[in-house]
C-alpha beads as a LAMMPS data file, in Angstrom:
LAMMPS data file: protein, C-alpha beads

68 atoms
67 bonds

1 atom types
1 bond types

-500.0 500.0 xlo xhi
-500.0 500.0 ylo yhi
-500.0 500.0 zlo zhi

Masses

1 110.0

Atoms # bond

1 1 1 -95.449 340.594 453.501
2 1 1 -92.056 341.813 454.194
3 1 1 -93.278 344.039 456.996
4 1 1 -93.723 340.711 459.081
5 1 1 -89.949 340.937 459.166
6 1 1 -87.645 337.951 460.003
7 1 1 -86.679 337.824 455.995
8 1 1 -90.365 337.073 455.164
9 1 1 -90.498 337.782 451.186
10 1 1 -92.387 340.819 449.851
11 1 1 -95.235 339.184 447.953
12 1 1 -97.540 336.266 448.143
13 1 1 -99.326 336.235 444.810
14 1 1 -102.258 333.996 443.637
15 1 1 -102.747 333.280 439.739
16 1 1 -104.958 330.677 438.253
17 1 1 -105.560 328.679 441.562
18 1 1 -101.619 328.549 442.805
19 1 1 -99.745 330.400 445.327
20 1 1 -96.465 332.100 444.650
21 1 1 -94.021 333.459 447.151
22 1 1 -91.948 336.438 445.541
23 1 1 -88.942 338.404 446.965
24 1 1 -88.462 341.660 445.011
25 1 1 -85.111 343.188 444.301
26 1 1 -84.685 346.565 442.815
27 1 1 -83.153 345.707 439.121
28 1 1 -81.796 349.232 438.742
29 1 1 -79.194 348.737 441.632
30 1 1 -76.116 346.846 441.306
31 1 1 -76.037 343.121 442.206
32 1 1 -74.151 343.931 445.353
33 1 1 -76.927 346.361 446.443
34 1 1 -79.646 343.809 445.733
35 1 1 -78.235 340.797 447.571
36 1 1 -80.502 338.682 449.748
37 1 1 -80.220 339.492 453.618
38 1 1 -79.178 336.653 455.712
39 1 1 -82.551 336.471 457.202
40 1 1 -83.871 336.231 453.615
41 1 1 -81.578 333.623 452.648
42 1 1 -82.665 331.780 455.714
43 1 1 -86.205 332.236 455.099
44 1 1 -85.932 330.971 451.484
45 1 1 -83.743 327.928 452.481
46 1 1 -86.262 326.971 454.918
47 1 1 -89.478 327.452 453.101
48 1 1 -91.122 324.449 451.757
49 1 1 -92.500 326.347 448.840
50 1 1 -90.348 327.703 445.892
51 1 1 -89.527 331.350 446.486
52 1 1 -88.952 333.371 443.428
53 1 1 -86.307 336.430 443.468
54 1 1 -87.493 338.826 440.919
55 1 1 -85.880 342.077 439.553
56 1 1 -88.910 343.441 437.483
57 1 1 -92.342 343.237 436.789
58 1 1 -91.768 341.232 433.666
59 1 1 -89.600 338.738 435.808
60 1 1 -92.561 338.388 438.527
61 1 1 -95.174 337.614 435.702
62 1 1 -92.885 334.874 434.222
63 1 1 -92.296 333.285 437.720
64 1 1 -95.948 333.110 438.173
65 1 1 -96.686 331.895 434.603
66 1 1 -98.800 334.837 433.480
67 1 1 -96.226 335.608 430.341
68 1 1 -93.467 333.354 428.719

Bonds

1 1 1 2
2 1 2 3
3 1 3 4
4 1 4 5
5 1 5 6
6 1 6 7
7 1 7 8
8 1 8 9
9 1 9 10
10 1 10 11
11 1 11 12
12 1 12 13
13 1 13 14
14 1 14 15
15 1 15 16
16 1 16 17
17 1 17 18
18 1 18 19
19 1 19 20
20 1 20 21
21 1 21 22
22 1 22 23
23 1 23 24
24 1 24 25
25 1 25 26
26 1 26 27
27 1 27 28
28 1 28 29
29 1 29 30
30 1 30 31
31 1 31 32
32 1 32 33
33 1 33 34
34 1 34 35
35 1 35 36
36 1 36 37
37 1 37 38
38 1 38 39
39 1 39 40
40 1 40 41
41 1 41 42
42 1 42 43
43 1 43 44
44 1 44 45
45 1 45 46
46 1 46 47
47 1 47 48
48 1 48 49
49 1 49 50
50 1 50 51
51 1 51 52
52 1 52 53
53 1 53 54
54 1 54 55
55 1 55 56
56 1 56 57
57 1 57 58
58 1 58 59
59 1 59 60
60 1 60 61
61 1 61 62
62 1 62 63
63 1 63 64
64 1 64 65
65 1 65 66
66 1 66 67
67 1 67 68
């Protein structure tokens, strides 16, 4: 979804009948290099659904409840 621009998060994932919005950051980069952009922050703050910022596949799976 990031190709839509304007800070739209990277992924919309469906799992067990629920939808999850995920912004993916590269966990191998330094914290300063994986900061949210101003447009991402604006989108996240205005989104009525929670947006999960994840740095790995494991974090994404945890965010959607696929693993603990």
